[in-house]
mmCIF file as Biopython writes it, N, C-alpha, C and O atoms, coordinates in Angstrom:
data_model
#
loop_
_atom_site.group_PDB
_atom_site.id
_atom_site.type_symbol
_atom_site.label_atom_id
_atom_site.label_alt_id
_atom_site.label_comp_id
_atom_site.label_asym_id
_atom_site.label_entity_id
_atom_site.label_seq_id
_atom_site.pdbx_PDB_ins_code
_atom_site.Cartn_x
_atom_site.Cartn_y
_atom_site.Cartn_z
_atom_site.occupancy
_atom_site.B_iso_or_equiv
_atom_site.auth_seq_id
_atom_site.auth_asym_id
_atom_site.pdbx_PDB_model_num
ATOM 1   N N  . UNK A ? 1  ? 29.238 -17.489 7.984   1.0 0.0 1  A 1 
ATOM 2   C CA . UNK A ? 1  ? 28.246 -16.707 7.289   1.0 0.0 1  A 1 
ATOM 3   C C  . UNK A ? 1  ? 27.481 -17.604 6.331   1.0 0.0 1  A 1 
ATOM 4   O O  . UNK A ? 1  ? 28.052 -18.481 5.683   1.0 0.0 1  A 1 
ATOM 5   N N  . UNK A ? 2  ? 26.194 -17.370 6.254   1.0 0.0 2  A 1 
ATOM 6   C CA . UNK A ? 2  ? 25.334 -18.074 5.318   1.0 0.0 2  A 1 
ATOM 7   C C  . UNK A ? 2  ? 24.647 -17.057 4.421   1.0 0.0 2  A 1 
ATOM 8   O O  . UNK A ? 2  ? 24.419 -15.913 4.815   1.0 0.0 2  A 1 
ATOM 9   N N  . UNK A ? 3  ? 24.324 -17.489 3.217   1.0 0.0 3  A 1 
ATOM 10  C CA . UNK A ? 3  ? 23.484 -16.699 2.330   1.0 0.0 3  A 1 
ATOM 11  C C  . UNK A ? 3  ? 22.067 -17.218 2.482   1.0 0.0 3  A 1 
ATOM 12  O O  . UNK A ? 3  ? 21.821 -18.416 2.343   1.0 0.0 3  A 1 
ATOM 13  N N  . UNK A ? 4  ? 21.144 -16.329 2.763   1.0 0.0 4  A 1 
ATOM 14  C CA . UNK A ? 4  ? 19.744 -16.704 2.925   1.0 0.0 4  A 1 
ATOM 15  C C  . UNK A ? 4  ? 18.957 -16.059 1.796   1.0 0.0 4  A 1 
ATOM 16  O O  . UNK A ? 4  ? 18.879 -14.833 1.712   1.0 0.0 4  A 1 
ATOM 17  N N  . UNK A ? 5  ? 18.377 -16.872 0.935   1.0 0.0 5  A 1 
ATOM 18  C CA . UNK A ? 5  ? 17.573 -16.376 -0.173  1.0 0.0 5  A 1 
ATOM 19  C C  . UNK A ? 5  ? 16.100 -16.482 0.200   1.0 0.0 5  A 1 
ATOM 20  O O  . UNK A ? 5  ? 15.626 -17.551 0.587   1.0 0.0 5  A 1 
ATOM 21  N N  . UNK A ? 6  ? 15.385 -15.381 0.084   1.0 0.0 6  A 1 
ATOM 22  C CA . UNK A ? 6  ? 13.960 -15.348 0.396   1.0 0.0 6  A 1 
ATOM 23  C C  . UNK A ? 6  ? 13.169 -14.918 -0.836  1.0 0.0 6  A 1 
ATOM 24  O O  . UNK A ? 6  ? 13.513 -13.937 -1.495  1.0 0.0 6  A 1 
ATOM 25  N N  . UNK A ? 7  ? 12.126 -15.650 -1.132  1.0 0.0 7  A 1 
ATOM 26  C CA . UNK A ? 7  ? 11.235 -15.301 -2.232  1.0 0.0 7  A 1 
ATOM 27  C C  . UNK A ? 7  ? 10.361 -14.131 -1.797  1.0 0.0 7  A 1 
ATOM 28  O O  . UNK A ? 7  ? 10.074 -13.976 -0.610  1.0 0.0 7  A 1 
ATOM 29  N N  . UNK A ? 8  ? 9.947  -13.325 -2.734  1.0 0.0 8  A 1 
ATOM 30  C CA . UNK A ? 8  ? 9.130  -12.153 -2.414  1.0 0.0 8  A 1 
ATOM 31  C C  . UNK A ? 8  ? 7.672  -12.542 -2.162  1.0 0.0 8  A 1 
ATOM 32  O O  . UNK A ? 8  ? 7.175  -12.398 -1.046  1.0 0.0 8  A 1 
ATOM 33  N N  . UNK A ? 9  ? 7.006  -13.022 -3.173  1.0 0.0 9  A 1 
ATOM 34  C CA . UNK A ? 9  ? 5.564  -13.259 -3.092  1.0 0.0 9  A 1 
ATOM 35  C C  . UNK A ? 9  ? 5.234  -14.524 -2.301  1.0 0.0 9  A 1 
ATOM 36  O O  . UNK A ? 9  ? 5.652  -15.627 -2.653  1.0 0.0 9  A 1 
ATOM 37  N N  . UNK A ? 10 ? 4.477  -14.331 -1.231  1.0 0.0 10 A 1 
ATOM 38  C CA . UNK A ? 10 ? 4.056  -15.451 -0.403  1.0 0.0 10 A 1 
ATOM 39  C C  . UNK A ? 10 ? 5.045  -15.832 0.685   1.0 0.0 10 A 1 
ATOM 40  O O  . UNK A ? 10 ? 4.689  -16.578 1.597   1.0 0.0 10 A 1 
ATOM 41  N N  . UNK A ? 11 ? 6.263  -15.346 0.615   1.0 0.0 11 A 1 
ATOM 42  C CA . UNK A ? 11 ? 7.255  -15.631 1.647   1.0 0.0 11 A 1 
ATOM 43  C C  . UNK A ? 11 ? 7.530  -14.361 2.435   1.0 0.0 11 A 1 
ATOM 44  O O  . UNK A ? 11 ? 7.242  -14.301 3.630   1.0 0.0 11 A 1 
ATOM 45  N N  . UNK A ? 12 ? 8.079  -13.354 1.789   1.0 0.0 12 A 1 
ATOM 46  C CA . UNK A ? 12 ? 8.312  -12.075 2.459   1.0 0.0 12 A 1 
ATOM 47  C C  . UNK A ? 12 ? 7.047  -11.234 2.517   1.0 0.0 12 A 1 
ATOM 48  O O  . UNK A ? 12 ? 6.715  -10.663 3.556   1.0 0.0 12 A 1 
ATOM 49  N N  . UNK A ? 13 ? 6.357  -11.162 1.412   1.0 0.0 13 A 1 
ATOM 50  C CA . UNK A ? 13 ? 5.179  -10.295 1.316   1.0 0.0 13 A 1 
ATOM 51  C C  . UNK A ? 13 ? 3.900  -11.046 1.641   1.0 0.0 13 A 1 
ATOM 52  O O  . UNK A ? 13 ? 3.680  -12.161 1.167   1.0 0.0 13 A 1 
ATOM 53  N N  . UNK A ? 14 ? 3.054  -10.417 2.462   1.0 0.0 14 A 1 
ATOM 54  C CA . UNK A ? 14 ? 1.698  -10.925 2.657   1.0 0.0 14 A 1 
ATOM 55  C C  . UNK A ? 14 ? 0.919  -10.665 1.384   1.0 0.0 14 A 1 
ATOM 56  O O  . UNK A ? 14 ? 1.388  -9.941  0.506   1.0 0.0 14 A 1 
ATOM 57  N N  . UNK A ? 15 ? -0.242 -11.235 1.274   1.0 0.0 15 A 1 
ATOM 58  C CA . UNK A ? 15 ? -1.058 -11.049 0.080   1.0 0.0 15 A 1 
ATOM 59  C C  . UNK A ? 15 ? -1.458 -9.591  -0.140  1.0 0.0 15 A 1 
ATOM 60  O O  . UNK A ? 15 ? -1.772 -9.197  -1.263  1.0 0.0 15 A 1 
ATOM 61  N N  . UNK A ? 16 ? -1.447 -8.782  0.936   1.0 0.0 16 A 1 
ATOM 62  C CA . UNK A ? 16 ? -1.799 -7.368  0.781   1.0 0.0 16 A 1 
ATOM 63  C C  . UNK A ? 16 ? -0.585 -6.499  0.453   1.0 0.0 16 A 1 
ATOM 64  O O  . UNK A ? 16 ? -0.706 -5.277  0.365   1.0 0.0 16 A 1 
ATOM 65  N N  . UNK A ? 17 ? 0.587  -7.122  0.270   1.0 0.0 17 A 1 
ATOM 66  C CA . UNK A ? 17 ? 1.755  -6.391  -0.210  1.0 0.0 17 A 1 
ATOM 67  C C  . UNK A ? 17 ? 2.684  -5.818  0.838   1.0 0.0 17 A 1 
ATOM 68  O O  . UNK A ? 17 ? 3.588  -5.055  0.499   1.0 0.0 17 A 1 
ATOM 69  N N  . UNK A ? 18 ? 2.488  -6.163  2.114   1.0 0.0 18 A 1 
ATOM 70  C CA . UNK A ? 18 ? 3.413  -5.647  3.129   1.0 0.0 18 A 1 
ATOM 71  C C  . UNK A ? 18 ? 4.239  -6.780  3.727   1.0 0.0 18 A 1 
ATOM 72  O O  . UNK A ? 18 ? 3.848  -7.947  3.681   1.0 0.0 18 A 1 
ATOM 73  N N  . UNK A ? 19 ? 5.382  -6.414  4.284   1.0 0.0 19 A 1 
ATOM 74  C CA . UNK A ? 19 ? 6.247  -7.376  4.969   1.0 0.0 19 A 1 
ATOM 75  C C  . UNK A ? 19 ? 5.940  -7.277  6.461   1.0 0.0 19 A 1 
ATOM 76  O O  . UNK A ? 19 ? 6.024  -6.188  7.029   1.0 0.0 19 A 1 
ATOM 77  N N  . UNK A ? 20 ? 5.587  -8.387  7.109   1.0 0.0 20 A 1 
ATOM 78  C CA . UNK A ? 20 ? 5.283  -8.350  8.539   1.0 0.0 20 A 1 
ATOM 79  C C  . UNK A ? 20 ? 6.496  -7.906  9.368   1.0 0.0 20 A 1 
ATOM 80  O O  . UNK A ? 20 ? 7.639  -8.205  9.020   1.0 0.0 20 A 1 
ATOM 81  N N  . UNK A ? 21 ? 6.236  -7.203  10.446  1.0 0.0 21 A 1 
ATOM 82  C CA . UNK A ? 21 ? 7.300  -6.723  11.327  1.0 0.0 21 A 1 
ATOM 83  C C  . UNK A ? 21 ? 8.155  -7.885  11.841  1.0 0.0 21 A 1 
ATOM 84  O O  . UNK A ? 21 ? 9.368  -7.740  11.993  1.0 0.0 21 A 1 
ATOM 85  N N  . UNK A ? 22 ? 7.535  -9.025  12.108  1.0 0.0 22 A 1 
ATOM 86  C CA . UNK A ? 22 ? 8.283  -10.185 12.607  1.0 0.0 22 A 1 
ATOM 87  C C  . UNK A ? 22 ? 9.302  -10.674 11.575  1.0 0.0 22 A 1 
ATOM 88  O O  . UNK A ? 22 ? 10.387 -11.127 11.939  1.0 0.0 22 A 1 
ATOM 89  N N  . UNK A ? 23 ? 8.958  -10.583 10.305  1.0 0.0 23 A 1 
ATOM 90  C CA . UNK A ? 23 ? 9.871  -10.988 9.236   1.0 0.0 23 A 1 
ATOM 91  C C  . UNK A ? 23 ? 11.041 -10.018 9.139   1.0 0.0 23 A 1 
ATOM 92  O O  . UNK A ? 23 ? 12.189 -10.430 8.971   1.0 0.0 23 A 1 
ATOM 93  N N  . UNK A ? 24 ? 10.740 -8.725  9.246   1.0 0.0 24 A 1 
ATOM 94  C CA . UNK A ? 24 ? 11.790 -7.710  9.205   1.0 0.0 24 A 1 
ATOM 95  C C  . UNK A ? 24 ? 12.760 -7.905  10.364  1.0 0.0 24 A 1 
ATOM 96  O O  . UNK A ? 24 ? 13.974 -7.833  10.178  1.0 0.0 24 A 1 
ATOM 97  N N  . UNK A ? 25 ? 12.227 -8.152  11.559  1.0 0.0 25 A 1 
ATOM 98  C CA . UNK A ? 25 ? 13.082 -8.369  12.728  1.0 0.0 25 A 1 
ATOM 99  C C  . UNK A ? 25 ? 13.944 -9.615  12.573  1.0 0.0 25 A 1 
ATOM 100 O O  . UNK A ? 25 ? 15.113 -9.612  12.958  1.0 0.0 25 A 1 
ATOM 101 N N  . UNK A ? 26 ? 13.375 -10.682 12.012  1.0 0.0 26 A 1 
ATOM 102 C CA . UNK A ? 26 ? 14.144 -11.910 11.796  1.0 0.0 26 A 1 
ATOM 103 C C  . UNK A ? 26 ? 15.280 -11.681 10.802  1.0 0.0 26 A 1 
ATOM 104 O O  . UNK A ? 26 ? 16.385 -12.191 10.989  1.0 0.0 26 A 1 
ATOM 105 N N  . UNK A ? 27 ? 15.013 -10.923 9.759   1.0 0.0 27 A 1 
ATOM 106 C CA . UNK A ? 27 ? 16.052 -10.614 8.773   1.0 0.0 27 A 1 
ATOM 107 C C  . UNK A ? 27 ? 17.145 -9.752  9.396   1.0 0.0 27 A 1 
ATOM 108 O O  . UNK A ? 27 ? 18.330 -9.976  9.149   1.0 0.0 27 A 1 
ATOM 109 N N  . UNK A ? 28 ? 16.754 -8.773  10.199  1.0 0.0 28 A 1 
ATOM 110 C CA . UNK A ? 28 ? 17.736 -7.918  10.868  1.0 0.0 28 A 1 
ATOM 111 C C  . UNK A ? 28 ? 18.609 -8.727  11.823  1.0 0.0 28 A 1 
ATOM 112 O O  . UNK A ? 28 ? 19.819 -8.512  11.892  1.0 0.0 28 A 1 
ATOM 113 N N  . UNK A ? 29 ? 18.005 -9.650  12.556  1.0 0.0 29 A 1 
ATOM 114 C CA . UNK A ? 29 ? 18.760 -10.498 13.484  1.0 0.0 29 A 1 
ATOM 115 C C  . UNK A ? 29 ? 19.754 -11.373 12.730  1.0 0.0 29 A 1 
ATOM 116 O O  . UNK A ? 29 ? 20.900 -11.529 13.151  1.0 0.0 29 A 1 
ATOM 117 N N  . UNK A ? 30 ? 19.309 -11.941 11.614  1.0 0.0 30 A 1 
ATOM 118 C CA . UNK A ? 30 ? 20.212 -12.768 10.807  1.0 0.0 30 A 1 
ATOM 119 C C  . UNK A ? 30 ? 21.387 -11.935 10.305  1.0 0.0 30 A 1 
ATOM 120 O O  . UNK A ? 30 ? 22.524 -12.406 10.312  1.0 0.0 30 A 1 
ATOM 121 N N  . UNK A ? 31 ? 21.127 -10.708 9.869   1.0 0.0 31 A 1 
ATOM 122 C CA . UNK A ? 31 ? 22.199 -9.835  9.390   1.0 0.0 31 A 1 
ATOM 123 C C  . UNK A ? 31 ? 23.150 -9.466  10.519  1.0 0.0 31 A 1 
ATOM 124 O O  . UNK A ? 31 ? 24.362 -9.415  10.310  1.0 0.0 31 A 1 
ATOM 125 N N  . UNK A ? 32 ? 22.625 -9.208  11.703  1.0 0.0 32 A 1 
ATOM 126 C CA . UNK A ? 32 ? 23.475 -8.892  12.856  1.0 0.0 32 A 1 
ATOM 127 C C  . UNK A ? 32 ? 24.367 -10.066 13.232  1.0 0.0 32 A 1 
ATOM 128 O O  . UNK A ? 32 ? 25.453 -9.884  13.782  1.0 0.0 32 A 1 
ATOM 129 N N  . UNK A ? 33 ? 23.891 -11.284 12.927  1.0 0.0 33 A 1 
ATOM 130 C CA . UNK A ? 33 ? 24.675 -12.489 13.211  1.0 0.0 33 A 1 
ATOM 131 C C  . UNK A ? 33 ? 25.612 -12.853 12.065  1.0 0.0 33 A 1 
ATOM 132 O O  . UNK A ? 33 ? 26.188 -13.941 12.043  1.0 0.0 33 A 1 
ATOM 133 N N  . UNK A ? 34 ? 25.759 -11.924 11.104  1.0 0.0 34 A 1 
ATOM 134 C CA . UNK A ? 34 ? 26.743 -12.101 10.044  1.0 0.0 34 A 1 
ATOM 135 C C  . UNK A ? 34 ? 26.258 -12.770 8.777   1.0 0.0 34 A 1 
ATOM 136 O O  . UNK A ? 34 ? 27.058 -13.060 7.887   1.0 0.0 34 A 1 
ATOM 137 N N  . UNK A ? 35 ? 24.968 -13.020 8.677   1.0 0.0 35 A 1 
ATOM 138 C CA . UNK A ? 35 ? 24.424 -13.671 7.488   1.0 0.0 35 A 1 
ATOM 139 C C  . UNK A ? 35 ? 24.005 -12.619 6.463   1.0 0.0 35 A 1 
ATOM 140 O O  . UNK A ? 35 ? 23.699 -11.481 6.817   1.0 0.0 35 A 1 
ATOM 141 N N  . UNK A ? 36 ? 23.996 -13.007 5.208   1.0 0.0 36 A 1 
ATOM 142 C CA . UNK A ? 36 ? 23.568 -12.136 4.114   1.0 0.0 36 A 1 
ATOM 143 C C  . UNK A ? 36 ? 22.169 -12.556 3.672   1.0 0.0 36 A 1 
ATOM 144 O O  . UNK A ? 36 ? 21.909 -13.737 3.444   1.0 0.0 36 A 1 
ATOM 145 N N  . UNK A ? 37 ? 21.271 -11.578 3.555   1.0 0.0 37 A 1 
ATOM 146 C CA . UNK A ? 37 ? 19.909 -11.832 3.097   1.0 0.0 37 A 1 
ATOM 147 C C  . UNK A ? 37 ? 19.824 -11.407 1.634   1.0 0.0 37 A 1 
ATOM 148 O O  . UNK A ? 37 ? 20.179 -10.281 1.283   1.0 0.0 37 A 1 
ATOM 149 N N  . UNK A ? 38 ? 19.351 -12.318 0.788   1.0 0.0 38 A 1 
ATOM 150 C CA . UNK A ? 38 ? 19.234 -12.034 -0.640  1.0 0.0 38 A 1 
ATOM 151 C C  . UNK A ? 38 ? 17.782 -12.207 -1.070  1.0 0.0 38 A 1 
ATOM 152 O O  . UNK A ? 38 ? 17.093 -13.126 -0.627  1.0 0.0 38 A 1 
ATOM 153 N N  . UNK A ? 39 ? 17.340 -11.325 -1.924  1.0 0.0 39 A 1 
ATOM 154 C CA . UNK A ? 39 ? 15.990 -11.420 -2.466  1.0 0.0 39 A 1 
ATOM 155 C C  . UNK A ? 39 ? 16.028 -12.324 -3.687  1.0 0.0 39 A 1 
ATOM 156 O O  . UNK A ? 39 ? 16.648 -11.990 -4.696  1.0 0.0 39 A 1 
ATOM 157 N N  . UNK A ? 40 ? 15.370 -13.454 -3.592  1.0 0.0 40 A 1 
ATOM 158 C CA . UNK A ? 40 ? 15.290 -14.387 -4.709  1.0 0.0 40 A 1 
ATOM 159 C C  . UNK A ? 40 ? 13.914 -14.267 -5.340  1.0 0.0 40 A 1 
ATOM 160 O O  . UNK A ? 40 ? 12.921 -14.708 -4.762  1.0 0.0 40 A 1 
ATOM 161 N N  . UNK A ? 41 ? 13.852 -13.676 -6.513  1.0 0.0 41 A 1 
ATOM 162 C CA . UNK A ? 41 ? 12.559 -13.438 -7.140  1.0 0.0 41 A 1 
ATOM 163 C C  . UNK A ? 41 ? 12.687 -13.459 -8.655  1.0 0.0 41 A 1 
ATOM 164 O O  . UNK A ? 41 ? 13.774 -13.273 -9.203  1.0 0.0 41 A 1 
ATOM 165 N N  . UNK A ? 42 ? 11.594 -13.682 -9.305  1.0 0.0 42 A 1 
ATOM 166 C CA . UNK A ? 42 ? 11.555 -13.613 -10.755 1.0 0.0 42 A 1 
ATOM 167 C C  . UNK A ? 42 ? 11.213 -12.215 -11.241 1.0 0.0 42 A 1 
ATOM 168 O O  . UNK A ? 42 ? 11.096 -11.976 -12.443 1.0 0.0 42 A 1 
ATOM 169 N N  . UNK A ? 43 ? 11.052 -11.284 -10.290 1.0 0.0 43 A 1 
ATOM 170 C CA . UNK A ? 43 ? 10.703 -9.911  -10.657 1.0 0.0 43 A 1 
ATOM 171 C C  . UNK A ? 43 ? 11.886 -9.198  -11.297 1.0 0.0 43 A 1 
ATOM 172 O O  . UNK A ? 43 ? 13.045 -9.474  -10.987 1.0 0.0 43 A 1 
ATOM 173 N N  . UNK A ? 44 ? 11.565 -8.274  -12.197 1.0 0.0 44 A 1 
ATOM 174 C CA . UNK A ? 44 ? 12.590 -7.400  -12.741 1.0 0.0 44 A 1 
ATOM 175 C C  . UNK A ? 44 ? 12.880 -6.317  -11.709 1.0 0.0 44 A 1 
ATOM 176 O O  . UNK A ? 44 ? 12.070 -6.082  -10.812 1.0 0.0 44 A 1 
ATOM 177 N N  . UNK A ? 45 ? 14.024 -5.660  -11.829 1.0 0.0 45 A 1 
ATOM 178 C CA . UNK A ? 45 ? 14.420 -4.625  -10.875 1.0 0.0 45 A 1 
ATOM 179 C C  . UNK A ? 45 ? 13.341 -3.550  -10.749 1.0 0.0 45 A 1 
ATOM 180 O O  . UNK A ? 45 ? 13.070 -3.089  -9.640  1.0 0.0 45 A 1 
ATOM 181 N N  . UNK A ? 46 ? 12.727 -3.144  -11.846 1.0 0.0 46 A 1 
ATOM 182 C CA . UNK A ? 46 ? 11.704 -2.096  -11.801 1.0 0.0 46 A 1 
ATOM 183 C C  . UNK A ? 46 ? 10.430 -2.551  -11.094 1.0 0.0 46 A 1 
ATOM 184 O O  . UNK A ? 46 ? 9.597  -1.719  -10.734 1.0 0.0 46 A 1 
ATOM 185 N N  . UNK A ? 47 ? 10.267 -3.854  -10.891 1.0 0.0 47 A 1 
ATOM 186 C CA . UNK A ? 47 ? 9.091  -4.385  -10.203 1.0 0.0 47 A 1 
ATOM 187 C C  . UNK A ? 47 ? 9.295  -4.511  -8.693  1.0 0.0 47 A 1 
ATOM 188 O O  . UNK A ? 47 ? 8.376  -4.898  -7.971  1.0 0.0 47 A 1 
ATOM 189 N N  . UNK A ? 48 ? 10.480 -4.191  -8.223  1.0 0.0 48 A 1 
ATOM 190 C CA . UNK A ? 48 ? 10.759 -4.258  -6.787  1.0 0.0 48 A 1 
ATOM 191 C C  . UNK A ? 48 ? 10.382 -2.905  -6.197  1.0 0.0 48 A 1 
ATOM 192 O O  . UNK A ? 48 ? 11.136 -1.935  -6.278  1.0 0.0 48 A 1 
ATOM 193 N N  . UNK A ? 49 ? 9.188  -2.869  -5.601  1.0 0.0 49 A 1 
ATOM 194 C CA . UNK A ? 49 ? 8.627  -1.611  -5.104  1.0 0.0 49 A 1 
ATOM 195 C C  . UNK A ? 49 ? 8.114  -1.788  -3.675  1.0 0.0 49 A 1 
ATOM 196 O O  . UNK A ? 49 ? 8.137  -2.892  -3.130  1.0 0.0 49 A 1 
ATOM 197 N N  . UNK A ? 50 ? 7.662  -0.716  -3.089  1.0 0.0 50 A 1 
ATOM 198 C CA . UNK A ? 50 ? 7.027  -0.755  -1.780  1.0 0.0 50 A 1 
ATOM 199 C C  . UNK A ? 50 ? 7.963  -1.260  -0.688  1.0 0.0 50 A 1 
ATOM 200 O O  . UNK A ? 50 ? 9.125  -0.863  -0.605  1.0 0.0 50 A 1 
ATOM 201 N N  . UNK A ? 51 ? 7.427  -2.144  0.145   1.0 0.0 51 A 1 
ATOM 202 C CA . UNK A ? 51 ? 8.182  -2.678  1.277   1.0 0.0 51 A 1 
ATOM 203 C C  . UNK A ? 51 ? 9.446  -3.408  0.850   1.0 0.0 51 A 1 
ATOM 204 O O  . UNK A ? 51 ? 10.432 -3.415  1.586   1.0 0.0 51 A 1 
ATOM 205 N N  . UNK A ? 52 ? 9.434  -4.023  -0.329  1.0 0.0 52 A 1 
ATOM 206 C CA . UNK A ? 52 ? 10.629 -4.741  -0.790  1.0 0.0 52 A 1 
ATOM 207 C C  . UNK A ? 52 ? 11.800 -3.783  -0.992  1.0 0.0 52 A 1 
ATOM 208 O O  . UNK A ? 52 ? 12.950 -4.131  -0.723  1.0 0.0 52 A 1 
ATOM 209 N N  . UNK A ? 53 ? 11.504 -2.591  -1.459  1.0 0.0 53 A 1 
ATOM 210 C CA . UNK A ? 53 ? 12.554 -1.621  -1.743  1.0 0.0 53 A 1 
ATOM 211 C C  . UNK A ? 53 ? 13.094 -0.969  -0.475  1.0 0.0 53 A 1 
ATOM 212 O O  . UNK A ? 53 ? 14.218 -0.468  -0.472  1.0 0.0 53 A 1 
ATOM 213 N N  . UNK A ? 54 ? 12.303 -0.969  0.607   1.0 0.0 54 A 1 
ATOM 214 C CA . UNK A ? 54 ? 12.696 -0.333  1.856   1.0 0.0 54 A 1 
ATOM 215 C C  . UNK A ? 54 ? 13.721 -1.147  2.646   1.0 0.0 54 A 1 
ATOM 216 O O  . UNK A ? 54 ? 14.384 -0.606  3.531   1.0 0.0 54 A 1 
ATOM 217 N N  . UNK A ? 55 ? 13.857 -2.423  2.343   1.0 0.0 55 A 1 
ATOM 218 C CA . UNK A ? 55 ? 14.706 -3.305  3.132   1.0 0.0 55 A 1 
ATOM 219 C C  . UNK A ? 55 ? 16.032 -3.569  2.440   1.0 0.0 55 A 1 
ATOM 220 O O  . UNK A ? 55 ? 16.082 -3.723  1.219   1.0 0.0 55 A 1 
ATOM 221 N N  . UNK A ? 56 ? 17.109 -3.622  3.218   1.0 0.0 56 A 1 
ATOM 222 C CA . UNK A ? 56 ? 18.454 -3.789  2.648   1.0 0.0 56 A 1 
ATOM 223 C C  . UNK A ? 56 ? 18.804 -5.237  2.316   1.0 0.0 56 A 1 
ATOM 224 O O  . UNK A ? 56 ? 19.503 -5.901  3.082   1.0 0.0 56 A 1 
ATOM 225 N N  . UNK A ? 57 ? 18.325 -5.722  1.184   1.0 0.0 57 A 1 
ATOM 226 C CA . UNK A ? 57 ? 18.647 -7.080  0.758   1.0 0.0 57 A 1 
ATOM 227 C C  . UNK A ? 57 ? 19.872 -7.040  -0.121  1.0 0.0 57 A 1 
ATOM 228 O O  . UNK A ? 57 ? 20.325 -8.081  -0.597  1.0 0.0 57 A 1 
#
């Protein structure tokens, strides 16, 4: 198992604020293969909104 840390702005999120379907599928595949996906961001918990909140990081 590996821990995979992904930054929110510019990595997970496009400039318009959504997460591309290809990114979601890649994260799901990594999780199915036993890896843990972690959100690495400087945002406060209350700033994690929209698509970021919909995904199980």
